[in-house]
PyMOL commands that place a pseudoatom at each C-alpha (Angstrom):
pseudoatom trace, name=CA, resn=MET, resi=1, chain=A, elem=C, hetatm=0, pos=[44.160, -95.225, -52.621]
pseudoatom trace, name=CA, resn=GLY, resi=2, chain=A, elem=C, hetatm=0, pos=[44.988, -92.773, -55.286]
pseudoatom trace, name=CA, resn=GLY, resi=3, chain=A, elem=C, hetatm=0, pos=[43.516, -89.232, -55.335]
pseudoatom trace, name=CA, resn=ASP, resi=4, chain=A, elem=C, hetatm=0, pos=[40.169, -89.863, -54.418]
pseudoatom trace, name=CA, resn=ILE, resi=5, chain=A, elem=C, hetatm=0, pos=[38.302, -87.768, -51.810]
pseudoatom trace, name=CA, resn=GLN, resi=6, chain=A, elem=C, hetatm=0, pos=[38.760, -90.334, -49.189]
pseudoatom trace, name=CA, resn=SER, resi=7, chain=A, elem=C, hetatm=0, pos=[42.832, -90.253, -49.477]
pseudoatom trace, name=CA, resn=THR, resi=8, chain=A, elem=C, hetatm=0, pos=[42.901, -86.322, -49.249]
pseudoatom trace, name=CA, resn=SER, resi=9, chain=A, elem=C, hetatm=0, pos=[39.808, -86.027, -46.566]
pseudoatom trace, name=CA, resn=PRO, resi=10, chain=A, elem=C, hetatm=0, pos=[40.759, -85.752, -42.874]
pseudoatom trace, name=CA, resn=LEU, resi=11, chain=A, elem=C, hetatm=0, pos=[38.106, -88.257, -42.124]
pseudoatom trace, name=CA, resn=ARG, resi=12, chain=A, elem=C, hetatm=0, pos=[40.069, -91.123, -43.739]
pseudoatom trace, name=CA, resn=ARG, resi=13, chain=A, elem=C, hetatm=0, pos=[41.600, -91.614, -40.304]
pseudoatom trace, name=CA, resn=ILE, resi=14, chain=A, elem=C, hetatm=0, pos=[38.053, -92.138, -38.688]
pseudoatom trace, name=CA, resn=VAL, resi=15, chain=A, elem=C, hetatm=0, pos=[36.599, -94.054, -41.734]
pseudoatom trace, name=CA, resn=ASN, resi=16, chain=A, elem=C, hetatm=0, pos=[39.491, -96.272, -42.754]
pseudoatom trace, name=CA, resn=LYS, resi=17, chain=A, elem=C, hetatm=0, pos=[41.349, -96.758, -39.540]
pseudoatom trace, name=CA, resn=PRO, resi=18, chain=A, elem=C, hetatm=0, pos=[40.447, -97.267, -36.012]
pseudoatom trace, name=CA, resn=LEU, resi=19, chain=A, elem=C, hetatm=0, pos=[40.615, -93.593, -34.203]
pseudoatom trace, name=CA, resn=LYS, resi=20, chain=A, elem=C, hetatm=0, pos=[42.786, -93.950, -31.631]
pseudoatom trace, name=CA, resn=ALA, resi=21, chain=A, elem=C, hetatm=0, pos=[44.069, -90.095, -31.362]
pseudoatom trace, name=CA, resn=PHE, resi=22, chain=A, elem=C, hetatm=0, pos=[41.216, -87.669, -30.433]
pseudoatom trace, name=CA, resn=ASP, resi=23, chain=A, elem=C, hetatm=0, pos=[43.149, -84.766, -31.255]
pseudoatom trace, name=CA, resn=ASP, resi=24, chain=A, elem=C, hetatm=0, pos=[41.553, -82.253, -33.791]
pseudoatom trace, name=CA, resn=VAL, resi=25, chain=A, elem=C, hetatm=0, pos=[38.335, -84.265, -33.944]
pseudoatom trace, name=CA, resn=ILE, resi=26, chain=A, elem=C, hetatm=0, pos=[35.932, -82.038, -32.414]
pseudoatom trace, name=CA, resn=GLY, resi=27, chain=A, elem=C, hetatm=0, pos=[36.305, -78.170, -32.042]
pseudoatom trace, name=CA, resn=GLU, resi=28, chain=A, elem=C, hetatm=0, pos=[35.973, -75.364, -34.647]
pseudoatom trace, name=CA, resn=LYS, resi=29, chain=A, elem=C, hetatm=0, pos=[38.833, -76.554, -36.677]
pseudoatom trace, name=CA, resn=GLY, resi=30, chain=A, elem=C, hetatm=0, pos=[38.071, -80.159, -35.887]
pseudoatom trace, name=CA, resn=THR, resi=31, chain=A, elem=C, hetatm=0, pos=[37.544, -83.140, -38.611]
pseudoatom trace, name=CA, resn=LEU, resi=32, chain=A, elem=C, hetatm=0, pos=[34.133, -83.393, -37.991]
pseudoatom trace, name=CA, resn=LEU, resi=33, chain=A, elem=C, hetatm=0, pos=[32.952, -79.883, -38.273]
pseudoatom trace, name=CA, resn=THR, resi=34, chain=A, elem=C, hetatm=0, pos=[35.193, -79.429, -41.421]
pseudoatom trace, name=CA, resn=HIS, resi=35, chain=A, elem=C, hetatm=0, pos=[33.602, -82.386, -42.721]
pseudoatom trace, name=CA, resn=GLN, resi=36, chain=A, elem=C, hetatm=0, pos=[30.053, -81.418, -41.884]
pseudoatom trace, name=CA, resn=GLN, resi=37, chain=A, elem=C, hetatm=0, pos=[30.672, -77.559, -43.406]
pseudoatom trace, name=CA, resn=ASN, resi=38, chain=A, elem=C, hetatm=0, pos=[32.098, -79.620, -46.738]
pseudoatom trace, name=CA, resn=GLN, resi=39, chain=A, elem=C, hetatm=0, pos=[29.604, -78.859, -49.734]
pseudoatom trace, name=CA, resn=TYR, resi=40, chain=A, elem=C, hetatm=0, pos=[29.331, -82.543, -50.527]
pseudoatom trace, name=CA, resn=HIS, resi=41, chain=A, elem=C, hetatm=0, pos=[28.462, -83.370, -46.985]
pseudoatom trace, name=CA, resn=GLN, resi=42, chain=A, elem=C, hetatm=0, pos=[25.668, -80.598, -47.340]
pseudoatom trace, name=CA, resn=TRP, resi=43, chain=A, elem=C, hetatm=0, pos=[24.357, -82.152, -50.537]
pseudoatom trace, name=CA, resn=ILE, resi=44, chain=A, elem=C, hetatm=0, pos=[24.365, -85.605, -49.557]
pseudoatom trace, name=CA, resn=ILE, resi=45, chain=A, elem=C, hetatm=0, pos=[22.313, -84.302, -45.934]
pseudoatom trace, name=CA, resn=GLU, resi=46, chain=A, elem=C, hetatm=0, pos=[19.974, -82.338, -48.400]
pseudoatom trace, name=CA, resn=ALA, resi=47, chain=A, elem=C, hetatm=0, pos=[19.651, -85.517, -50.793]
pseudoatom trace, name=CA, resn=GLY, resi=48, chain=A, elem=C, hetatm=0, pos=[18.767, -87.682, -47.662]
pseudoatom trace, name=CA, resn=LYS, resi=49, chain=A, elem=C, hetatm=0, pos=[15.978, -85.246, -46.333]
pseudoatom trace, name=CA, resn=ASN, resi=50, chain=A, elem=C, hetatm=0, pos=[14.469, -84.883, -49.771]
pseudoatom trace, name=CA, resn=PHE, resi=51, chain=A, elem=C, hetatm=0, pos=[14.302, -88.752, -50.345]
pseudoatom trace, name=CA, resn=LEU, resi=52, chain=A, elem=C, hetatm=0, pos=[12.463, -89.303, -46.988]
pseudoatom trace, name=CA, resn=LEU, resi=53, chain=A, elem=C, hetatm=0, pos=[10.067, -86.404, -47.788]
pseudoatom trace, name=CA, resn=THR, resi=54, chain=A, elem=C, hetatm=0, pos=[9.292, -87.774, -50.968]
pseudoatom trace, name=CA, resn=TYR, resi=55, chain=A, elem=C, hetatm=0, pos=[9.129, -91.356, -49.458]
pseudoatom trace, name=CA, resn=HIS, resi=56, chain=A, elem=C, hetatm=0, pos=[6.174, -90.292, -46.996]
pseudoatom trace, name=CA, resn=GLN, resi=57, chain=A, elem=C, hetatm=0, pos=[4.713, -87.728, -49.332]
pseudoatom trace, name=CA, resn=THR, resi=58, chain=A, elem=C, hetatm=0, pos=[4.163, -89.477, -52.756]
pseudoatom trace, name=CA, resn=SER, resi=59, chain=A, elem=C, hetatm=0, pos=[2.708, -86.562, -54.268]
pseudoatom trace, name=CA, resn=LEU, resi=60, chain=A, elem=C, hetatm=0, pos=[6.118, -84.824, -54.068]
pseudoatom trace, name=CA, resn=GLU, resi=61, chain=A, elem=C, hetatm=0, pos=[7.653, -87.448, -56.234]
pseudoatom trace, name=CA, resn=PRO, resi=62, chain=A, elem=C, hetatm=0, pos=[8.961, -85.817, -59.614]
pseudoatom trace, name=CA, resn=ALA, resi=63, chain=A, elem=C, hetatm=0, pos=[6.872, -88.192, -61.519]
pseudoatom trace, name=CA, resn=ASN, resi=64, chain=A, elem=C, hetatm=0, pos=[3.657, -87.620, -59.834]
pseudoatom trace, name=CA, resn=ARG, resi=65, chain=A, elem=C, hetatm=0, pos=[4.374, -83.748, -59.599]
pseudoatom trace, name=CA, resn=VAL, resi=66, chain=A, elem=C, hetatm=0, pos=[4.530, -83.837, -63.546]
pseudoatom trace, name=CA, resn=TRP, resi=67, chain=A, elem=C, hetatm=0, pos=[1.461, -85.991, -63.968]
pseudoatom trace, name=CA, resn=ALA, resi=68, chain=A, elem=C, hetatm=0, pos=[-0.370, -83.572, -61.478]
pseudoatom trace, name=CA, resn=GLN, resi=69, chain=A, elem=C, hetatm=0, pos=[0.660, -80.629, -63.527]
pseudoatom trace, name=CA, resn=ARG, resi=70, chain=A, elem=C, hetatm=0, pos=[-0.370, -82.307, -66.759]
pseudoatom trace, name=CA, resn=GLU, resi=71, chain=A, elem=C, hetatm=0, pos=[-4.006, -83.182, -65.535]
pseudoatom trace, name=CA, resn=ALA, resi=72, chain=A, elem=C, hetatm=0, pos=[-4.276, -79.505, -64.066]
pseudoatom trace, name=CA, resn=GLN, resi=73, chain=A, elem=C, hetatm=0, pos=[-3.235, -78.180, -67.477]
pseudoatom trace, name=CA, resn=ALA, resi=74, chain=A, elem=C, hetatm=0, pos=[-5.383, -80.530, -69.418]
pseudoatom trace, name=CA, resn=LYS, resi=75, chain=A, elem=C, hetatm=0, pos=[-8.370, -79.597, -67.136]
pseudoatom trace, name=CA, resn=GLU, resi=76, chain=A, elem=C, hetatm=0, pos=[-7.683, -76.012, -67.623]
pseudoatom trace, name=CA, resn=ASN, resi=77, chain=A, elem=C, hetatm=0, pos=[-7.542, -76.451, -71.368]
pseudoatom trace, name=CA, resn=ARG, resi=78, chain=A, elem=C, hetatm=0, pos=[-11.028, -78.365, -71.493]
pseudoatom trace, name=CA, resn=GLU, resi=79, chain=A, elem=C, hetatm=0, pos=[-12.534, -75.520, -69.499]
pseudoatom trace, name=CA, resn=ARG, resi=80, chain=A, elem=C, hetatm=0, pos=[-11.350, -72.706, -71.920]
pseudoatom trace, name=CA, resn=SER, resi=81, chain=A, elem=C, hetatm=0, pos=[-12.143, -74.785, -75.061]
pseudoatom trace, name=CA, resn=ARG, resi=82, chain=A, elem=C, hetatm=0, pos=[-15.901, -75.223, -73.668]
pseudoatom trace, name=CA, resn=PRO, resi=83, chain=A, elem=C, hetatm=0, pos=[-17.216, -71.997, -74.716]
pseudoatom trace, name=CA, resn=ILE, resi=84, chain=A, elem=C, hetatm=0, pos=[-15.637, -71.929, -78.035]
pseudoatom trace, name=CA, resn=ILE, resi=85, chain=A, elem=C, hetatm=0, pos=[-16.984, -75.376, -78.822]
pseudoatom trace, name=CA, resn=ALA, resi=86, chain=A, elem=C, hetatm=0, pos=[-20.494, -74.398, -77.659]
pseudoatom trace, name=CA, resn=VAL, resi=87, chain=A, elem=C, hetatm=0, pos=[-20.387, -71.195, -79.856]
pseudoatom trace, name=CA, resn=HIS, resi=88, chain=A, elem=C, hetatm=0, pos=[-19.083, -73.097, -82.869]
pseudoatom trace, name=CA, resn=ALA, resi=89, chain=A, elem=C, hetatm=0, pos=[-20.884, -76.515, -82.610]
pseudoatom trace, name=CA, resn=ARG, resi=90, chain=A, elem=C, hetatm=0, pos=[-23.223, -76.944, -85.448]
pseudoatom trace, name=CA, resn=HIS, resi=91, chain=A, elem=C, hetatm=0, pos=[-24.839, -80.019, -86.997]
pseudoatom trace, name=CA, resn=TYR, resi=92, chain=A, elem=C, hetatm=0, pos=[-23.659, -80.493, -90.526]
pseudoatom trace, name=CA, resn=PRO, resi=93, chain=A, elem=C, hetatm=0, pos=[-25.292, -83.331, -92.104]
pseudoatom trace, name=CA, resn=CYS, resi=94, chain=A, elem=C, hetatm=0, pos=[-23.512, -85.053, -95.099]
pseudoatom trace, name=CA, resn=SER, resi=95, chain=A, elem=C, hetatm=0, pos=[-25.041, -84.421, -98.563]
pseudoatom trace, name=CA, resn=ASN, resi=96, chain=A, elem=C, hetatm=0, pos=[-27.174, -87.729, -98.707]
pseudoatom trace, name=CA, resn=HIS, resi=97, chain=A, elem=C, hetatm=0, pos=[-28.801, -86.833, -95.492]
pseudoatom trace, name=CA, resn=LEU, resi=98, chain=A, elem=C, hetatm=0, pos=[-29.212, -83.132, -96.532]
pseudoatom trace, name=CA, resn=LEU, resi=99, chain=A, elem=C, hetatm=0, pos=[-31.010, -84.015, -99.775]
pseudoatom trace, name=CA, resn=ASN, resi=100, chain=A, elem=C, hetatm=0, pos=[-33.215, -86.618, -97.816]
pseudoatom trace, name=CA, resn=ASN, resi=101, chain=A, elem=C, hetatm=0, pos=[-34.022, -83.946, -95.153]
pseudoatom trace, name=CA, resn=SER, resi=102, chain=A, elem=C, hetatm=0, pos=[-34.810, -81.574, -98.179]
pseudoatom trace, name=CA, resn=LEU, resi=103, chain=A, elem=C, hetatm=0, pos=[-37.356, -84.211, -99.812]
pseudoatom trace, name=CA, resn=ALA, resi=104, chain=A, elem=C, hetatm=0, pos=[-38.945, -84.812, -96.112]
pseudoatom trace, name=CA, resn=ARG, resi=105, chain=A, elem=C, hetatm=0, pos=[-39.309, -80.997, -95.841]
pseudoatom trace, name=CA, resn=SER, resi=106, chain=A, elem=C, hetatm=0, pos=[-40.864, -80.833, -99.371]
pseudoatom trace, name=CA, resn=SER, resi=107, chain=A, elem=C, hetatm=0, pos=[-43.791, -82.869, -98.003]
pseudoatom trace, name=CA, resn=GLU, resi=108, chain=A, elem=C, hetatm=0, pos=[-44.549, -79.944, -96.095]
pseudoatom trace, name=CA, resn=VAL, resi=109, chain=A, elem=C, hetatm=0, pos=[-45.390, -77.919, -99.059]
pseudoatom trace, name=CA, resn=THR, resi=110, chain=A, elem=C, hetatm=0, pos=[-49.100, -78.225, -100.218]
pseudoatom trace, name=CA, resn=LEU, resi=111, chain=A, elem=C, hetatm=0, pos=[-48.409, -78.558, -104.068]
pseudoatom trace, name=CA, resn=CYS, resi=112, chain=A, elem=C, hetatm=0, pos=[-45.378, -81.047, -103.283]
pseudoatom trace, name=CA, resn=ARG, resi=113, chain=A, elem=C, hetatm=0, pos=[-47.549, -83.190, -100.693]
pseudoatom trace, name=CA, resn=ASN, resi=114, chain=A, elem=C, hetatm=0, pos=[-50.566, -83.131, -103.378]
pseudoatom trace, name=CA, resn=ALA, resi=115, chain=A, elem=C, hetatm=0, pos=[-48.397, -84.093, -106.136]
pseudoatom trace, name=CA, resn=SER, resi=116, chain=A, elem=C, hetatm=0, pos=[-46.832, -87.009, -104.108]
pseudoatom trace, name=CA, resn=ALA, resi=117, chain=A, elem=C, hetatm=0, pos=[-50.064, -88.285, -103.040]
pseudoatom trace, name=CA, resn=THR, resi=118, chain=A, elem=C, hetatm=0, pos=[-51.680, -88.358, -106.944]
pseudoatom trace, name=CA, resn=MET, resi=119, chain=A, elem=C, hetatm=0, pos=[-48.398, -90.178, -107.944]
pseudoatom trace, name=CA, resn=LYS, resi=120, chain=A, elem=C, hetatm=0, pos=[-48.799, -92.725, -105.095]
pseudoatom trace, name=CA, resn=LYS, resi=121, chain=A, elem=C, hetatm=0, pos=[-52.239, -93.314, -106.334]
pseudoatom trace, name=CA, resn=VAL, resi=122, chain=A, elem=C, hetatm=0, pos=[-51.521, -93.860, -110.000]
pseudoatom trace, name=CA, resn=GLY, resi=123, chain=A, elem=C, hetatm=0, pos=[-48.863, -96.128, -108.850]
pseudoatom trace, name=CA, resn=VAL, resi=124, chain=A, elem=C, hetatm=0, pos=[-51.618, -98.093, -106.729]
pseudoatom trace, name=CA, resn=LEU, resi=125, chain=A, elem=C, hetatm=0, pos=[-53.910, -98.130, -109.428]
pseudoatom trace, name=CA, resn=ALA, resi=126, chain=A, elem=C, hetatm=0, pos=[-51.341, -99.458, -111.920]
pseudoatom trace, name=CA, resn=ASN, resi=127, chain=A, elem=C, hetatm=0, pos=[-50.378, -102.394, -109.702]
pseudoatom trace, name=CA, resn=ALA, resi=128, chain=A, elem=C, hetatm=0, pos=[-53.827, -103.219, -108.445]
pseudoatom trace, name=CA, resn=SER, resi=129, chain=A, elem=C, hetatm=0, pos=[-54.357, -105.586, -111.398]
pseudoatom trace, name=CA, resn=ALA, resi=130, chain=A, elem=C, hetatm=0, pos=[-51.900, -107.629, -113.686]
pseudoatom trace, name=CA, resn=LYS, resi=131, chain=A, elem=C, hetatm=0, pos=[-53.534, -106.244, -116.666]
pseudoatom trace, name=CA, resn=ARG, resi=132, chain=A, elem=C, hetatm=0, pos=[-52.994, -102.405, -115.850]
pseudoatom trace, name=CA, resn=HIS, resi=133, chain=A, elem=C, hetatm=0, pos=[-49.572, -103.391, -114.793]
pseudoatom trace, name=CA, resn=ASN, resi=134, chain=A, elem=C, hetatm=0, pos=[-48.810, -105.051, -118.104]
pseudoatom trace, name=CA, resn=THR, resi=135, chain=A, elem=C, hetatm=0, pos=[-50.114, -102.039, -120.094]
pseudoatom trace, name=CA, resn=PHE, resi=136, chain=A, elem=C, hetatm=0, pos=[-48.268, -99.533, -117.859]
pseudoatom trace, name=CA, resn=LYS, resi=137, chain=A, elem=C, hetatm=0, pos=[-45.196, -101.427, -118.694]
pseudoatom trace, name=CA, resn=LYS, resi=138, chain=A, elem=C, hetatm=0, pos=[-45.773, -101.249, -122.441]
pseudoatom trace, name=CA, resn=VAL, resi=139, chain=A, elem=C, hetatm=0, pos=[-46.472, -97.508, -122.187]
pseudoatom trace, name=CA, resn=LEU, resi=140, chain=A, elem=C, hetatm=0, pos=[-43.635, -96.389, -119.679]
pseudoatom trace, name=CA, resn=GLY, resi=141, chain=A, elem=C, hetatm=0, pos=[-40.924, -99.196, -120.466]
pseudoatom trace, name=CA, resn=LYS, resi=142, chain=A, elem=C, hetatm=0, pos=[-38.744, -100.065, -117.388]
pseudoatom trace, name=CA, resn=ASN, resi=143, chain=A, elem=C, hetatm=0, pos=[-40.111, -97.135, -115.176]
pseudoatom trace, name=CA, resn=ALA, resi=144, chain=A, elem=C, hetatm=0, pos=[-43.401, -98.674, -115.004]
pseudoatom trace, name=CA, resn=SER, resi=145, chain=A, elem=C, hetatm=0, pos=[-45.201, -97.967, -111.917]
pseudoatom trace, name=CA, resn=LYS, resi=146, chain=A, elem=C, hetatm=0, pos=[-42.468, -97.451, -109.466]
pseudoatom trace, name=CA, resn=GLY, resi=147, chain=A, elem=C, hetatm=0, pos=[-43.521, -96.647, -105.695]
pseudoatom trace, name=CA, resn=ILE, resi=148, chain=A, elem=C, hetatm=0, pos=[-43.039, -93.435, -104.274]
pseudoatom trace, name=CA, resn=CYS, resi=149, chain=A, elem=C, hetatm=0, pos=[-40.748, -94.335, -101.353]
pseudoatom trace, name=CA, resn=GLN, resi=150, chain=A, elem=C, hetatm=0, pos=[-41.164, -92.270, -98.058]
pseudoatom trace, name=CA, resn=THR, resi=151, chain=A, elem=C, hetatm=0, pos=[-37.706, -92.968, -96.797]
pseudoatom trace, name=CA, resn=CYS, resi=152, chain=A, elem=C, hetatm=0, pos=[-35.162, -93.738, -99.412]
pseudoatom trace, name=CA, resn=TRP, resi=153, chain=A, elem=C, hetatm=0, pos=[-34.683, -90.604, -101.574]
pseudoatom trace, name=CA, resn=VAL, resi=154, chain=A, elem=C, hetatm=0, pos=[-33.127, -92.383, -104.573]
pseudoatom trace, name=CA, resn=GLU, resi=155, chain=A, elem=C, hetatm=0, pos=[-36.379, -94.570, -105.035]
pseudoatom trace, name=CA, resn=ARG, resi=156, chain=A, elem=C, hetatm=0, pos=[-38.500, -91.613, -104.190]
pseudoatom trace, name=CA, resn=HIS, resi=157, chain=A, elem=C, hetatm=0, pos=[-36.670, -89.494, -107.026]
pseudoatom trace, name=CA, resn=GLU, resi=158, chain=A, elem=C, hetatm=0, pos=[-36.935, -92.332, -109.550]
pseudoatom trace, name=CA, resn=GLY, resi=159, chain=A, elem=C, hetatm=0, pos=[-40.731, -92.668, -108.676]
pseudoatom trace, name=CA, resn=HIS, resi=160, chain=A, elem=C, hetatm=0, pos=[-41.206, -89.066, -109.310]
pseudoatom trace, name=CA, resn=LEU, resi=161, chain=A, elem=C, hetatm=0, pos=[-39.330, -88.893, -112.551]
pseudoatom trace, name=CA, resn=GLN, resi=162, chain=A, elem=C, hetatm=0, pos=[-41.633, -91.366, -114.255]
pseudoatom trace, name=CA, resn=PHE, resi=163, chain=A, elem=C, hetatm=0, pos=[-44.225, -88.491, -114.100]
pseudoatom trace, name=CA, resn=HIS, resi=164, chain=A, elem=C, hetatm=0, pos=[-41.905, -86.113, -115.955]
pseudoatom trace, name=CA, resn=GLY, resi=165, chain=A, elem=C, hetatm=0, pos=[-41.937, -84.901, -119.492]
pseudoatom trace, name=CA, resn=ASP, resi=166, chain=A, elem=C, hetatm=0, pos=[-42.894, -87.215, -122.353]
pseudoatom trace, name=CA, resn=THR, resi=167, chain=A, elem=C, hetatm=0, pos=[-43.567, -90.079, -119.691]
pseudoatom trace, name=CA, resn=LEU, resi=168, chain=A, elem=C, hetatm=0, pos=[-46.389, -87.731, -118.238]
pseudoatom trace, name=CA, resn=VAL, resi=169, chain=A, elem=C, hetatm=0, pos=[-47.989, -87.221, -121.257]
pseudoatom trace, name=CA, resn=GLU, resi=170, chain=A, elem=C, hetatm=0, pos=[-48.050, -91.070, -122.242]
pseudoatom trace, name=CA, resn=LEU, resi=171, chain=A, elem=C, hetatm=0, pos=[-49.092, -91.701, -118.507]
pseudoatom trace, name=CA, resn=CYS, resi=172, chain=A, elem=C, hetatm=0, pos=[-52.283, -89.482, -119.097]
pseudoatom trace, name=CA, resn=TYR, resi=173, chain=A, elem=C, hetatm=0, pos=[-52.866, -91.118, -122.320]
pseudoatom trace, name=CA, resn=THR, resi=174, chain=A, elem=C, hetatm=0, pos=[-52.979, -94.455, -120.312]
pseudoatom trace, name=CA, resn=LEU, resi=175, chain=A, elem=C, hetatm=0, pos=[-55.071, -93.264, -117.512]
pseudoatom trace, name=CA, resn=TYR, resi=176, chain=A, elem=C, hetatm=0, pos=[-57.616, -91.840, -120.380]
pseudoatom trace, name=CA, resn=ASP, resi=177, chain=A, elem=C, hetatm=0, pos=[-57.663, -95.432, -122.042]
pseudoatom trace, name=CA, resn=PHE, resi=178, chain=A, elem=C, hetatm=0, pos=[-58.307, -97.164, -118.552]
pseudoatom trace, name=CA, resn=ILE, resi=179, chain=A, elem=C, hetatm=0, pos=[-61.276, -94.798, -117.812]
pseudoatom trace, name=CA, resn=VAL, resi=180, chain=A, elem=C, hetatm=0, pos=[-62.944, -94.689, -121.343]
pseudoatom trace, name=CA, resn=GLY, resi=181, chain=A, elem=C, hetatm=0, pos=[-61.876, -98.586, -121.846]
pseudoatom trace, name=CA, resn=GLY, resi=182, chain=A, elem=C, hetatm=0, pos=[-62.372, -99.431, -118.210]
pseudoatom trace, name=CA, resn=GLN, resi=183, chain=A, elem=C, hetatm=0, pos=[-66.181, -98.639, -118.360]
pseudoatom trace, name=CA, resn=GLN, resi=184, chain=A, elem=C, hetatm=0, pos=[-66.747, -100.737, -121.604]
pseudoatom trace, name=CA, resn=ASN, resi=185, chain=A, elem=C, hetatm=0, pos=[-64.167, -103.510, -120.499]
pseudoatom trace, name=CA, resn=ARG, resi=186, chain=A, elem=C, hetatm=0, pos=[-64.078, -103.305, -116.899]
pseudoatom trace, name=CA, resn=ILE, resi=187, chain=A, elem=C, hetatm=0, pos=[-60.066, -103.499, -116.358]
for i in range(1, 187): cmd.bond("trace and resi %d" % i, "trace and resi %d" % (i + 1))
show_as sticks, trace
zoom trace
């Protein structure tokens, strides 16, 4: 048994051999008291007590203590961040929704609302008969009488473009021809 603790310990005679001589076993300088005061013995006793304590109270286990501390920190961080988020939270729509919202709000302006209503009526007039539709198609080309869609801003924009610039002048002449020619030919 080389130089390990058991070979040099006075307890060797108790653990490895049957105890036959009881001299120096008890008392102030006895083998048992010396062993009890040994630092290794005290560590083992403390480790045993800690094991039993954590065995009966699982909240004291290191993993559970770390988890509880992490949960408490997360809760504290959430509570601290809520006022910051409440102050800085704003709704930022994407550019398509922003444009759609702007066009939807433009219907609140009287001039825009009246212009859109007039453009819709012209579209309905142009599409009410095949003859008028073909006439508009000849005058306006591919933009002939597009509808003014209330929900899709791209189609709404394209519908408004047919009433812009030179197209508007051609459209007015076509409407004039319908009025003058319609009374004679009843289009």
